C-alpha positions as CSV (number, residue, x, y, z in Angstrom):
1,M,0.6,13.9,37.9
2,K,2.5,10.6,38.6
3,Q,-0.7,8.7,39.3
4,Y,-1.9,9.4,35.8
5,L,1.4,8.4,34.1
6,P,0.6,4.6,33.8
7,I,-2.8,5.4,32.2
8,L,-1.2,7.8,29.8
9,L,1.4,5.3,28.8
10,I,-1.3,2.7,28.1
11,L,-3.3,5.1,25.9
12,I,-0.1,6.0,24.0
13,S,0.7,2.4,23.4
14,I,-2.8,1.6,22.1
15,S,-2.7,4.7,19.9
16,L,0.7,3.7,18.4
17,S,-0.5,0.2,17.8
18,A,-3.5,1.6,15.9
19,C,-1.4,3.8,13.7
20,R,0.6,0.8,12.5
21,G,-2.4,-0.5,10.7
22,G,-4.9,-3.1,11.7
23,R,-4.3,-6.1,9.4
24,S,-0.9,-7.3,10.7
25,G,-1.9,-6.9,14.3
26,T,-5.3,-8.5,13.9
27,R,-3.8,-11.4,12.0
28,S,-1.4,-12.1,14.8
29,E,-4.1,-11.9,17.4
30,E,-6.4,-14.1,15.3
31,K,-3.7,-16.7,15.3
32,D,-3.3,-16.5,19.1
33,L,-7.1,-16.9,19.5
34,A,-7.2,-19.9,17.2
35,T,-4.4,-21.6,19.2
36,L,-6.2,-20.9,22.5
37,I,-9.5,-22.2,21.2
38,K,-7.9,-25.5,20.0
39,R,-6.4,-25.9,23.5
40,L,-9.7,-25.2,25.1
41,N,-11.5,-27.7,22.9
42,K,-9.1,-30.4,23.9
43,K,-9.3,-29.6,27.6
44,G,-12.9,-28.5,28.0
45,G,-13.4,-25.8,30.6
46,D,-10.2,-24.2,31.7
47,D,-10.1,-20.9,33.6
48,K,-6.6,-20.1,32.6
49,I,-7.3,-20.4,28.9
50,I,-10.5,-18.4,29.2
51,A,-8.5,-15.7,31.0
52,D,-5.9,-15.7,28.2
53,L,-8.7,-15.6,25.6
54,Q,-10.4,-12.6,27.3
55,E,-7.1,-10.7,27.4
56,V,-6.2,-11.4,23.7
57,Y,-9.7,-10.6,22.5
58,G,-10.1,-7.6,24.7
59,T,-6.8,-6.0,23.6
60,A,-7.5,-6.7,19.9
61,F,-11.0,-5.4,20.2
62,Q,-9.9,-2.1,21.8
63,K,-7.2,-1.5,19.2
64,A,-9.5,-2.3,16.4
65,A,-12.2,0.0,17.8
66,L,-9.7,2.9,18.1
67,R,-8.6,2.4,14.5
68,L,-12.2,2.2,13.3
69,D,-12.9,5.5,15.1
70,N,-9.9,7.1,13.4
71,Y,-10.9,5.8,9.9
72,R,-14.3,7.6,10.2
73,Y,-12.6,10.9,9.4
74,D,-10.8,9.7,6.2
75,A,-12.1,10.7,2.9
76,A,-14.7,8.5,1.1
77,P,-14.6,6.2,-0.8
78,Q,-11.0,5.4,0.1
79,K,-11.7,5.1,3.8
80,W,-13.7,1.9,3.2
81,D,-10.5,0.1,2.1
82,K,-9.4,0.4,5.7
83,I,-12.7,0.0,7.5
84,I,-13.9,-3.1,5.8
85,P,-10.7,-5.2,6.5
86,E,-10.8,-4.1,10.1
87,L,-14.4,-5.3,10.4
88,E,-13.6,-8.5,8.6
89,G,-10.8,-9.1,11.2
90,L,-13.2,-8.5,14.1
91,Q,-15.7,-10.9,12.5
92,R,-13.1,-13.6,12.0
93,M,-12.2,-13.3,15.7
94,Y,-15.9,-13.7,16.6
95,E,-16.1,-16.8,14.4
96,T,-13.0,-18.3,15.9
97,I,-14.3,-17.9,19.4
98,S,-17.7,-19.3,18.3
99,Q,-15.9,-22.7,17.6
100,S,-16.2,-23.2,21.4
101,A,-19.7,-22.8,22.9
102,Y,-18.1,-22.4,26.4
103,A,-15.8,-19.6,25.2
104,L,-18.6,-17.9,23.3
105,R,-20.7,-17.9,26.6
106,M,-17.8,-16.7,28.8
107,I,-16.2,-14.0,26.5
108,K,-19.3,-12.8,24.6
109,P,-17.5,-11.5,21.5
110,V,-19.3,-9.0,19.2
111,N,-20.9,-10.4,16.0
112,Y,-20.0,-7.9,13.4
113,Y,-21.7,-9.6,10.5
114,P,-24.7,-7.3,10.2
115,R,-22.5,-4.2,10.4
116,L,-20.1,-5.7,7.9
117,V,-22.8,-6.3,5.4
118,A,-24.2,-2.8,5.8
119,T,-20.7,-1.3,5.6
120,K,-20.0,-3.1,2.4
121,D,-23.2,-1.8,0.9
122,S,-22.2,1.7,1.8
123,A,-18.8,1.2,0.4
124,A,-20.2,-0.2,-2.9
125,G,-22.5,2.9,-3.1
126,D,-19.7,5.3,-2.6
127,Y,-17.4,3.7,-5.1
128,Y,-20.2,3.4,-7.6
129,Q,-20.8,7.2,-7.2
130,Y,-17.1,8.0,-7.5
131,G,-16.8,5.8,-10.6
132,T,-19.8,7.5,-12.2
133,E,-18.2,10.9,-11.6
134,Q,-14.9,9.8,-13.1
135,L,-16.6,8.3,-16.1
136,Q,-18.2,11.6,-16.9
137,Q,-14.8,13.2,-17.3
138,N,-14.1,10.9,-20.3
139,L,-10.3,11.1,-20.0
140,R,-8.1,8.0,-20.0
141,E,-6.8,8.5,-16.5
142,N,-10.4,9.2,-15.2
143,N,-11.6,6.1,-17.1
144,K,-9.0,4.1,-15.3
145,E,-10.2,5.5,-11.9
146,A,-13.8,4.7,-12.9
147,Y,-12.9,1.1,-13.9
148,Y,-11.2,0.3,-10.5
149,A,-14.0,2.1,-8.6
150,F,-16.7,-0.1,-10.2
151,E,-14.5,-3.1,-9.7
152,K,-14.4,-2.4,-6.0
153,A,-18.1,-1.7,-5.8
154,N,-18.6,-5.1,-7.4
155,R,-16.2,-6.8,-5.1
156,F,-17.8,-5.4,-1.9
157,V,-21.3,-6.3,-3.2
158,P,-21.3,-8.8,-6.0
159,N,-23.2,-7.7,-9.1
160,Y,-23.8,-4.3,-7.6
161,R,-26.2,-2.5,-9.8
162,D,-24.7,-2.2,-13.3
163,S,-21.1,-1.9,-12.1
164,K,-19.9,-4.8,-14.4
165,Q,-21.3,-3.1,-17.5
166,L,-19.8,0.3,-16.4
167,M,-16.4,-1.5,-15.9
168,K,-16.6,-2.7,-19.5
169,E,-17.5,0.8,-20.7
170,A,-14.6,2.4,-18.8
171,F,-12.2,-0.1,-20.3
172,E,-13.4,0.3,-23.9
173,R,-13.3,4.1,-23.6
174,S,-9.6,3.8,-22.6
175,I,-8.4,1.6,-25.5
176,V,-5.5,3.2,-27.4
177,H,-4.3,2.1,-30.9
178,V,-0.6,1.4,-30.8
179,L,1.5,1.3,-34.0
180,I,4.5,-1.0,-33.8
181,N,7.0,0.2,-36.4
182,E,9.5,-2.0,-38.2
183,V,12.8,-2.6,-36.6
184,Q,15.4,0.1,-37.5
185,Y,19.2,0.4,-37.5
186,D,21.1,3.6,-36.9
187,D,23.4,4.8,-39.7
188,W,26.6,4.0,-37.9
189,G,25.4,0.5,-37.2
190,N,24.3,-0.1,-40.8
191,S,27.7,0.8,-42.2
192,N,29.5,-1.3,-39.6
193,W,27.4,-4.3,-40.0
194,N,26.5,-4.0,-43.7
195,F,23.0,-5.0,-42.6
196,N,19.8,-4.9,-44.6
197,Q,17.3,-2.3,-43.4
198,Y,14.6,-4.8,-43.0
199,N,15.2,-8.5,-43.6
200,N,13.0,-11.6,-43.3
201,N,14.0,-12.3,-39.7
202,D,13.0,-8.8,-38.7
203,R,9.6,-9.2,-40.5
204,M,9.0,-12.4,-38.5
205,L,10.0,-10.7,-35.3
206,H,7.8,-7.7,-36.0
207,N,4.8,-10.0,-36.5
208,N,5.5,-12.0,-33.4
209,L,5.9,-8.9,-31.3
210,I,2.5,-7.6,-32.4
211,R,1.0,-11.0,-31.7
212,D,2.6,-11.4,-28.3
213,L,1.4,-8.0,-27.2
214,G,-2.2,-9.1,-28.0
215,G,-2.6,-7.7,-31.5
216,Q,-6.1,-6.3,-32.3
217,T,-7.8,-8.5,-29.8
218,S,-5.9,-7.7,-26.6
219,T,-8.1,-8.0,-23.6
220,S,-5.6,-7.9,-20.7
221,I,-4.9,-4.1,-21.1
222,P,-6.8,-1.3,-22.8
223,A,-4.7,-1.2,-26.0
224,R,-4.7,-2.7,-29.5
225,F,-1.5,-3.3,-31.5
226,Y,-1.1,-2.8,-35.2
227,D,1.5,-2.5,-38.0
228,A,1.2,0.3,-40.5
229,F,-0.6,-1.8,-43.1
230,Q,-3.3,-2.9,-40.6
231,L,-3.9,0.7,-39.6
232,R,-4.3,1.8,-43.2
233,Q,-6.7,-1.1,-43.9
234,Q,-8.9,0.2,-41.0
235,N,-8.4,3.9,-42.1
236,S,-7.3,4.6,-38.5
237,Q,-4.6,6.8,-36.9
238,P,-2.4,5.6,-34.1
239,D,-2.6,7.1,-30.6
240,I,0.9,5.8,-29.7
241,V,3.8,5.1,-32.0
242,T,6.5,2.5,-31.0
243,D,9.9,2.6,-32.6
244,L,12.4,-0.2,-32.1
245,V,15.9,1.0,-33.0
246,W,19.2,-0.9,-32.8
247,R,22.0,1.4,-31.9
248,N,25.7,1.2,-31.1
249,L,26.1,-2.1,-33.0
250,R,29.5,-3.7,-32.7
251,F,30.6,-7.0,-34.2
252,D,34.3,-7.7,-33.5
253,Q,36.6,-9.7,-35.8
254,P,37.3,-13.2,-34.5
255,R,40.3,-13.3,-32.1
256,D,42.4,-16.3,-31.2
257,Y,43.9,-16.9,-27.8
258,T,46.3,-19.7,-27.0
259,R,47.3,-21.5,-23.9
260,S,49.3,-24.7,-23.2
261,Y,49.3,-27.3,-20.5
262,N,51.2,-30.5,-19.8
263,R,50.0,-34.1,-19.3
264,S,51.8,-37.0,-17.8
265,K,50.8,-40.6,-17.2
266,Q,52.4,-43.8,-16.1
267,I,51.8,-46.6,-18.6
268,E,52.8,-50.3,-18.5
269,T,55.6,-50.9,-21.0
270,G,56.6,-54.5,-20.1
271,R,57.2,-57.2,-17.5
272,D,60.2,-58.0,-15.4
273,T,61.6,-61.5,-14.8
274,A,59.1,-62.0,-12.0
275,N,56.3,-61.0,-14.3
276,R,55.7,-57.8,-12.5
277,P,54.6,-54.8,-14.6
278,I,57.2,-52.2,-15.6
279,Y,55.8,-48.6,-15.8
280,T,57.2,-45.7,-17.8
281,T,56.2,-42.1,-17.5
282,V,55.0,-40.5,-20.8
283,T,54.4,-36.8,-21.3
284,A,52.7,-34.5,-23.8
285,T,51.9,-30.8,-24.1
286,V,48.5,-29.7,-25.3
287,H,48.3,-26.4,-27.2
288,V,44.8,-25.0,-27.1
289,T,43.4,-22.3,-29.4
290,Q,40.4,-20.5,-28.2
291,R,38.5,-18.5,-30.9
292,Q,36.3,-15.8,-29.6
293,L,33.6,-13.7,-31.3
294,N,31.9,-10.8,-29.5
295,A,29.0,-8.6,-30.5
296,D,27.2,-5.8,-28.6
297,A,24.2,-3.6,-29.3
298,E,21.6,-1.5,-27.6
299,M,17.9,-1.8,-28.4
300,N,16.0,1.5,-28.0
301,V,12.3,1.2,-27.3
302,I,10.8,4.6,-28.0
303,L,7.1,5.4,-27.5
304,T,5.6,8.6,-28.7
305,D,2.2,10.2,-28.3
306,A,1.0,10.6,-31.9
307,A,-1.2,13.6,-31.3
308,E,1.0,15.6,-28.9
309,R,4.3,14.4,-30.6
310,T,5.8,13.9,-27.2
311,Q,7.8,10.9,-25.9
312,I,6.0,8.9,-23.3
313,G,8.8,6.4,-22.9
314,W,12.4,5.6,-24.0
315,D,14.1,2.5,-22.7
316,R,17.6,1.4,-23.7
317,L,18.1,-2.4,-23.4
318,P,21.7,-3.5,-23.7
319,A,22.4,-6.8,-25.5
320,E,25.5,-8.9,-26.1
321,Y,26.6,-12.0,-27.8
322,R,29.6,-14.1,-26.9
323,Y,30.8,-17.1,-28.9
324,T,33.7,-19.3,-28.0
325,Y,35.2,-22.3,-29.9
326,E,38.2,-24.3,-28.9
327,Y,40.5,-26.8,-30.7
328,A,43.9,-28.1,-29.9
329,D,47.2,-29.7,-31.1
330,Y,49.7,-31.5,-29.1
331,T,53.4,-32.5,-29.0
332,G,54.8,-35.4,-27.2
333,D,53.4,-38.9,-26.5
334,R,49.7,-39.3,-27.4
335,R,49.4,-41.9,-24.7
336,A,49.6,-39.2,-22.1
337,L,46.4,-37.6,-23.2
338,D,43.0,-38.0,-21.7
339,A,39.5,-38.1,-23.3
340,N,39.0,-34.4,-23.0
341,D,42.3,-33.6,-24.7
342,L,41.5,-35.9,-27.6
343,T,38.1,-34.3,-28.1
344,L,39.7,-30.9,-28.5
345,I,42.4,-32.3,-30.8
346,N,39.9,-34.0,-33.0
347,R,37.9,-30.8,-33.6
348,S,37.9,-29.1,-36.9
349,R,40.2,-26.1,-37.4
350,N,37.8,-24.7,-40.0
351,Q,34.6,-24.5,-37.9
352,Q,32.2,-22.0,-39.4
353,L,31.7,-19.0,-37.1
354,P,28.3,-17.5,-36.4
355,S,27.2,-14.9,-38.8
356,R,26.2,-11.4,-38.0
357,Q,22.6,-12.5,-38.5
358,D,23.1,-15.2,-35.9
359,A,24.5,-12.7,-33.4
360,M,21.5,-10.3,-34.1
361,N,19.0,-13.1,-33.6
362,E,20.6,-14.1,-30.3
363,M,20.7,-10.6,-29.0
364,M,17.1,-10.0,-30.0
365,R,16.1,-13.2,-28.2
366,R,17.7,-11.9,-25.0
367,V,15.9,-8.6,-25.0
368,Y,12.6,-9.7,-26.7
369,Q,10.6,-10.3,-23.5
370,D,11.8,-7.0,-22.1
371,I,10.6,-5.2,-25.2
372,V,7.1,-6.8,-24.8
373,N,7.0,-5.9,-21.1
374,R,8.2,-2.3,-21.6
375,V,5.7,-1.6,-24.4
376,R,2.8,-3.2,-22.5
377,N,3.6,-1.4,-19.3
378,K,3.9,2.0,-21.0
379,V,0.5,1.8,-22.8
380,N,-1.3,0.2,-19.9
381,W,-3.2,2.2,-17.4
């Protein structure tokens, strides 16, 4: 039994390496091969480098062959996503070694190009068949599967049959009409803010949101975005309804906080009999008033399946607004003050504070891109 133990350990090691996946291991071995070929091309014939090349290539080849043998038993068409990268790695190793005629003659690597071409054709055929079966189901999730299946068929074999046309068909079958409703405010928020239900800023934001999502000409995802008027114009019903609701609105009254600090400075106040400067220390106390204004709210992004009347998404996006304004007075000798002190002292005591509309605009600005991303991701495949 002991005599077979080293062989058993080697087989286990190769098997474990194969299970880790081929791409990372192959990439590392490809890098080693490229380094050795560069050294060989500089030196010419070198038995030590050839021996190293044979060892690296032989080990990589054995591991890849074992992985390929395992992949044969995976389900089609998904198995091709493992087999083809493995074959591509083996072919890249062949091409790397082929950069040296001497290495090519001594190592005799396998040219996998013919097998790779044939395998890609088989993969394209399997994915095309799978896409066709999915397309026949005519459900959005199946259309998604069909789209990506045809995409892979076209990637493995460019312009494979009518895969591009079927990709377009699968995409168009999946398009949903998304109604973006006007911005709403909950009852508690309205009474607290004394806010109009739907003002000009909200109208502009509503229009911008539909535009930034892609409107009626979106091509990046299978969805079209409308307001209620646009849907009525087309005599269409929405598939998905999006509500944007501000909740838990809070707009604090301005609060003043004060602090004080001292300044001192030596200034020249005269000259002595030897015409040397005489310095006197002057002091002042700066009294700073900091006026703070805080606002908080929560944007609720709610998506509902119009036919089933079930929610397909509800995201809560917290938003806040913080405004700070400072001014100052002082007591003591003005000459002790520096430029920053004077800037604060010269500021107006009657600075107009931001309005509630200003706060809302800023909070919306902070969550706006999140709204776009959440809606787009929910209605995408």
